[in-house]
Backbone as a printed PyTorch tensor [residue, N CA C, xyz], in Angstrom:
tensor([[[  0.8390,  -1.0100,  -0.1220],
         [  0.0750,  -0.1660,  -0.0190],
         [  1.2070,   1.3770,  -0.1360]],

        [[  2.1820,   1.2910,   1.0950],
         [  2.6760,   2.0840,   0.5830],
         [  3.7270,   2.7660,  -0.3170]],

        [[  3.8800,   1.6680,  -1.7080],
         [  4.1590,   1.8640,  -2.4730],
         [  3.4400,   2.4220,  -3.4450]],

        [[  1.8060,   2.1080,  -3.1950],
         [  1.0630,   2.9430,  -4.0450],
         [  0.6430,   4.0850,  -3.6680]],

        [[  0.8130,   4.4710,  -2.8850],
         [  0.9870,   5.6350,  -2.1840],
         [  1.9130,   6.6970,  -2.5340]],

        [[  3.1480,   5.5540,  -2.8670],
         [  4.3930,   6.8230,  -3.3260],
         [  3.8730,   7.1920,  -5.0080]],

        [[  3.3270,   6.0660,  -5.6820],
         [  3.0170,   6.2410,  -7.0490],
         [  2.1470,   8.0720,  -6.7110]],

        [[  1.7300,   7.9760,  -6.0600],
         [  0.2740,   9.0650,  -6.1160],
         [  1.0150,  10.1860,  -6.2520]],

        [[  2.5130,  10.4020,  -5.7070],
         [  3.3350,  11.8190,  -5.6630],
         [  3.0420,  12.9530,  -5.4580]],

        [[  3.9100,  13.8510,  -5.6940],
         [  3.4740,  14.7870,  -4.7680],
         [  3.8530,  15.4010,  -2.6320]],

        [[  4.4840,  14.4910,  -2.8440],
         [  4.7500,  14.2020,  -1.4020],
         [  5.9630,  13.2700,  -0.6620]],

        [[  6.7540,  13.2990,   0.1130],
         [  7.4970,  12.1390,   0.7420],
         [  6.6370,  11.0810,   2.2530]],

        [[  7.1100,  10.2220,   2.0000],
         [  6.8380,   9.4070,   2.6640],
         [  7.8430,   9.0690,   3.3460]],

        [[  8.0670,   9.1180,   5.0890],
         [  9.2930,   8.9390,   6.1590],
         [  8.5320,   7.4460,   6.7720]],

        [[  9.4810,   7.0460,   7.1650],
         [  9.1730,   5.6550,   7.6770],
         [ 10.2750,   5.6410,   9.0570]],

        [[  9.9950,   4.8070,   9.9970],
         [ 10.5500,   4.9280,  11.7520],
         [ 10.5550,   2.8820,  11.7370]],

        [[ 12.0250,   2.9010,  11.3790],
         [ 12.2320,   1.3550,  12.3710],
         [ 12.2440,   1.5800,  13.4670]],

        [[ 10.9590,   0.9210,  14.0390],
         [ 10.5670,   0.5540,  15.6040],
         [ 11.1530,  -0.6500,  16.4870]],

        [[ 11.8810,  -0.9090,  17.0040],
         [ 12.6860,  -1.8780,  17.8200],
         [ 13.2430,  -2.9300,  17.3180]],

        [[ 13.7450,  -2.7400,  16.0060],
         [ 14.6110,  -3.3400,  15.0400],
         [ 15.8490,  -3.6430,  14.7820]],

        [[ 16.0230,  -4.3930,  14.1770],
         [ 17.7660,  -3.9720,  14.0610],
         [ 17.9000,  -3.1900,  12.0650]],

        [[ 19.0840,  -2.5820,  12.0180],
         [ 18.6200,  -2.1690,  10.8340],
         [ 18.5870,  -3.1620,   9.5040]],

        [[ 19.4530,  -4.4370,   9.6920],
         [ 19.6130,  -5.2900,   8.5770],
         [ 18.4280,  -5.9080,   8.5670]],

        [[ 17.5880,  -6.1760,   9.6570],
         [ 16.2920,  -6.7710,   9.2170],
         [ 15.1710,  -5.6970,   7.9370]],

        [[ 15.1620,  -4.7410,   8.4370],
         [ 14.7110,  -3.3110,   8.1620],
         [ 14.9940,  -3.6270,   6.7010]],

        [[ 16.6230,  -3.8690,   6.4240],
         [ 16.5640,  -3.6250,   4.7800],
         [ 16.2940,  -4.3600,   4.2540]],

        [[ 16.4200,  -5.8040,   4.6310],
         [ 15.9820,  -7.0870,   4.3080],
         [ 15.0710,  -6.7800,   3.3370]],

        [[ 13.9940,  -6.6110,   4.2600],
         [ 12.4250,  -6.3500,   3.9600],
         [ 12.2880,  -5.3660,   3.3660]],

        [[ 12.7040,  -4.7120,   3.1220],
         [ 12.5210,  -3.6210,   2.6950],
         [ 12.8370,  -3.6420,   0.6560]],

        [[ 14.0060,  -4.4780,   0.7050],
         [ 14.4200,  -5.2700,  -0.6670],
         [ 13.7020,  -6.3540,  -0.9870]],

        [[ 12.8080,  -6.7400,  -0.4480],
         [ 11.9150,  -7.6450,  -0.5540],
         [ 10.3710,  -7.2480,  -1.0430]],

        [[ 10.2190,  -6.0280,  -0.5600],
         [  9.1840,  -5.6740,  -0.9300],
         [  8.8190,  -3.9350,  -1.3840]],

        [[  9.9680,  -3.9800,  -1.8090],
         [ 10.4550,  -2.5810,  -2.2040],
         [ 10.4660,  -1.0940,  -1.6080]],

        [[ 10.9770,   0.0280,  -1.2980],
         [ 11.2880,   0.9740,  -0.3680],
         [ 10.2270,   2.2620,  -1.1580]],

        [[  8.8780,   2.5160,  -0.3030],
         [  8.9450,   4.1530,  -0.8900],
         [  8.8990,   4.7490,  -0.1590]],

        [[ 10.0730,   4.7930,   0.7340],
         [ 10.2950,   6.1100,   1.7200],
         [ 11.1580,   6.6640,   0.9350]],

        [[ 11.3480,   8.3260,   1.1600],
         [ 12.2310,   9.5090,   0.9330],
         [ 13.1540,   8.9310,   2.0660]],

        [[ 13.3380,   8.8140,   3.5510],
         [ 13.3580,   8.8210,   4.5380],
         [ 13.2520,   7.6570,   5.6470]],

        [[ 14.1600,   7.2190,   5.9560],
         [ 14.5820,   5.9380,   7.4120],
         [ 14.9260,   6.2090,   8.3780]],

        [[ 14.5780,   6.3590,   9.4170],
         [ 14.9340,   6.7420,  10.5090],
         [ 14.9050,   5.3300,  11.9920]],

        [[ 16.3070,   5.1140,  12.5160],
         [ 15.7980,   3.5140,  13.3840],
         [ 15.2770,   4.0430,  14.9130]],

        [[ 14.1100,   3.9140,  15.4350],
         [ 14.2410,   3.7980,  16.5910],
         [ 14.3010,   2.5070,  17.3640]],

        [[ 15.5460,   2.3000,  17.7000],
         [ 15.9320,   0.6210,  18.3750],
         [ 15.1290,   1.0420,  19.5700]],

        [[ 15.0280,   2.0050,  20.6370],
         [ 15.0750,   1.8950,  22.2380],
         [ 13.4790,   2.3510,  21.9500]],

        [[ 12.3700,   2.6980,  20.8970],
         [ 11.1910,   2.8900,  21.1310],
         [ 10.9020,   4.6020,  21.5870]],

        [[ 12.2740,   5.4870,  21.6650],
         [ 11.9270,   6.7620,  22.1860],
         [ 11.0740,   7.8680,  21.4990]],

        [[ 11.5360,   7.3600,  20.1970],
         [ 10.6350,   8.2460,  18.9150],
         [  9.0660,   7.8010,  19.3660]],

        [[  9.0870,   6.5620,  19.3330],
         [  7.6610,   6.0370,  19.3360],
         [  6.9680,   6.8000,  20.5670]],

        [[  7.4770,   6.6410,  21.5650],
         [  7.1780,   7.2600,  22.9860],
         [  6.5780,   8.8030,  22.6360]],

        [[  7.6420,   9.8420,  21.9260],
         [  7.3120,  10.9400,  22.0150],
         [  6.2390,  11.0940,  20.9140]],

        [[  5.9450,  10.6280,  20.1010],
         [  4.9280,  10.5850,  19.5060],
         [  3.5580,  10.2470,  19.2860]],

        [[  3.6780,   9.2000,  20.6230],
         [  2.6910,   8.8440,  21.2440],
         [  2.0340,   7.2650,  20.4720]],

        [[  2.9220,   6.6700,  19.9140],
         [  2.7220,   5.4260,  19.3980],
         [  1.9070,   4.9920,  20.5450]],

        [[  0.8950,   3.9130,  20.3750],
         [  0.2970,   2.8530,  21.5150],
         [  0.5740,   1.8260,  20.2700]],

        [[  0.4530,   1.6390,  19.0500],
         [ -0.3800,   0.2600,  17.9210],
         [  1.0120,   0.7430,  16.6500]],

        [[  0.7930,  -0.7150,  16.5520],
         [  1.9030,  -0.3480,  15.4370],
         [  0.8290,  -1.4680,  13.9090]],

        [[  1.1700,  -1.1320,  13.0730],
         [  1.7350,   0.3380,  12.2490],
         [  0.4250,   1.5200,  13.0130]],

        [[  1.7010,   2.5660,  12.7270],
         [  0.6690,   3.6280,  12.7740],
         [  1.2780,   5.1580,  11.7670]],

        [[  0.0030,   5.4840,  11.2780],
         [  0.2500,   6.6850,   9.9280],
         [  0.1240,   8.0400,  10.1380]],

        [[  0.6310,   8.7580,   9.8130],
         [  0.5400,  10.1660,  10.3550],
         [  0.6070,  11.2960,   8.8150]],

        [[ -0.3400,  11.5960,   9.0020],
         [ -0.5520,  13.0510,   7.4940],
         [  0.2760,  13.6190,   7.9960]],

        [[  1.0920,  14.9270,   7.8470],
         [  1.4730,  15.8990,   8.1740],
         [  1.9570,  17.1850,   7.3600]],

        [[  1.3910,  18.3970,   7.5810],
         [  1.2950,  19.9200,   6.2130],
         [  2.1760,  19.9440,   5.7090]],

        [[  2.5490,  20.8190,   5.1770],
         [  3.6710,  21.7580,   4.8470],
         [  4.3780,  22.4590,   5.7610]],

        [[  3.5280,  22.8780,   7.1880],
         [  3.3770,  23.6220,   8.0820],
         [  3.7680,  22.3140,   9.3600]],

        [[  4.1610,  21.4310,   9.4100],
         [  4.6050,  20.3900,  10.4340],
         [  3.2880,  20.2730,  11.2420]],

        [[  1.7620,  20.5950,  11.1370],
         [  1.0020,  19.7750,  12.1260],
         [  0.3580,  19.0080,  11.6310]],

        [[ -0.2050,  17.9320,  11.9760],
         [ -0.4320,  16.6630,  12.1110],
         [ -2.0430,  16.9660,  11.8750]],

        [[ -1.9250,  16.2470,  10.4300],
         [ -3.0840,  16.7660,  10.5100],
         [ -4.3730,  15.3160,   9.8640]],

        [[ -3.5860,  14.1530,  10.3320],
         [ -4.0870,  12.7550,  10.7400],
         [ -3.4140,  11.8360,  11.2000]],

        [[ -3.5820,  10.7850,  12.7540],
         [ -3.0780,   9.7110,  12.4570],
         [ -4.2970,   8.6110,  12.9210]],

        [[ -3.1410,   7.8960,  11.7900],
         [ -4.1180,   6.6430,  11.7360],
         [ -3.8590,   5.3820,  12.2660]],

        [[ -3.9820,   4.5140,  13.3450],
         [ -3.5720,   3.0290,  13.6020],
         [ -4.1100,   2.4730,  13.2560]],

        [[ -3.5780,   1.3800,  11.9640],
         [ -3.7330,  -0.3470,  11.9120],
         [ -3.3080,  -0.2710,  10.3560]],

        [[ -3.4600,  -1.2840,  10.2170],
         [ -2.8370,  -1.2600,   8.4240],
         [ -3.7450,  -0.6460,   7.4970]],

        [[ -2.9920,  -0.0760,   6.6630],
         [ -3.8440,   0.9670,   5.2740],
         [ -4.0670,  -0.3660,   4.2670]],

        [[ -5.1440,  -0.1700,   4.4700],
         [ -6.0070,  -1.0850,   3.6540],
         [ -6.5640,  -0.2880,   2.1820]],

        [[ -7.5950,  -1.2020,   0.8560],
         [ -7.6320,  -0.1980,  -0.2500],
         [ -8.4610,   0.8400,   0.4710]],

        [[ -9.7530,   0.3380,   1.4000],
         [-10.1310,   0.8090,   1.7490],
         [-10.0890,   2.3270,   2.1820]],

        [[ -9.0450,   2.0680,   3.7390],
         [ -8.2490,   2.9740,   4.3580],
         [ -7.8120,   3.9330,   3.5070]],

        [[ -6.5890,   3.9070,   2.3020],
         [ -6.0830,   4.5380,   1.5560],
         [ -7.0390,   5.5490,   0.5170]],

        [[ -8.5570,   4.7460,  -0.2020],
         [ -9.5390,   5.8470,  -0.1210],
         [ -9.9020,   6.4590,   0.4950]],

        [[-10.2230,   6.4420,   1.5760],
         [-11.6100,   6.7890,   1.9730],
         [-10.7870,   7.4560,   3.5350]],

        [[ -9.5610,   7.4640,   3.9480],
         [ -9.3640,   7.9200,   5.3680],
         [ -7.4740,   8.9560,   4.7460]],

        [[ -6.6230,   8.2670,   3.9150],
         [ -5.6460,   8.7050,   3.5630],
         [ -5.6590,   9.7500,   2.7920]],

        [[ -5.9540,   9.6070,   1.4240],
         [ -5.9690,  10.2220,   0.4140],
         [ -6.6450,  11.7310,   0.4840]],

        [[ -8.4420,  11.2400,   1.4810],
         [ -8.3850,  12.5880,   0.8610],
         [ -8.3430,  13.8180,   3.1070]],

        [[ -6.9990,  12.9070,   3.5500],
         [ -6.7730,  13.5010,   4.4130],
         [ -5.1420,  14.4940,   3.9390]],

        [[ -4.9260,  13.4050,   3.0510],
         [ -3.2720,  13.9900,   2.3230],
         [ -3.6520,  15.4810,   1.7080]],

        [[ -4.8870,  15.4060,   0.6560],
         [ -5.6240,  16.5520,   0.1420],
         [ -6.0530,  17.7070,   0.9190]],

        [[ -6.6410,  17.4930,   1.7890],
         [ -7.2250,  18.5740,   2.6560],
         [ -5.7640,  18.8760,   3.7670]],

        [[ -4.6100,  18.1610,   3.8700],
         [ -2.9950,  18.8830,   3.8140],
         [ -2.8060,  19.8020,   3.2850]],

        [[ -2.7270,  19.1980,   1.6500],
         [ -2.1590,  19.9720,   0.8040],
         [ -2.7770,  20.9320,   0.2670]],

        [[ -3.9570,  21.5280,   0.5320],
         [ -4.9680,  22.8730,   0.4630],
         [ -4.5640,  23.5200,   1.6240]],

        [[ -4.5450,  23.1220,   2.8500],
         [ -4.5150,  23.6900,   4.1540],
         [ -5.4420,  24.1100,   4.8670]],

        [[ -6.8170,  23.3910,   4.1650],
         [ -8.1330,  23.2470,   5.5130],
         [ -7.5020,  23.1050,   6.5300]]])
């Protein structure tokens, strides 16, 4: 789903490797493709605490001013992509 989202374009996708080893993350991305513009490592879970993450995966839509426009907890399905993420991305782009 993230690879599909990347194909839409016009935004950057950032990933966070949460409490895992970098080599395992690299292997996973080699197998599935890497949609991310940048990936950071959160080996201790500190960044997740700072962001208030309580479930994995979580997705945030952040506008150009750095405001969190959407926080979605759970896997991204076709329905979530179409009815939750894409509308939030459009609102973030338009500044509504």
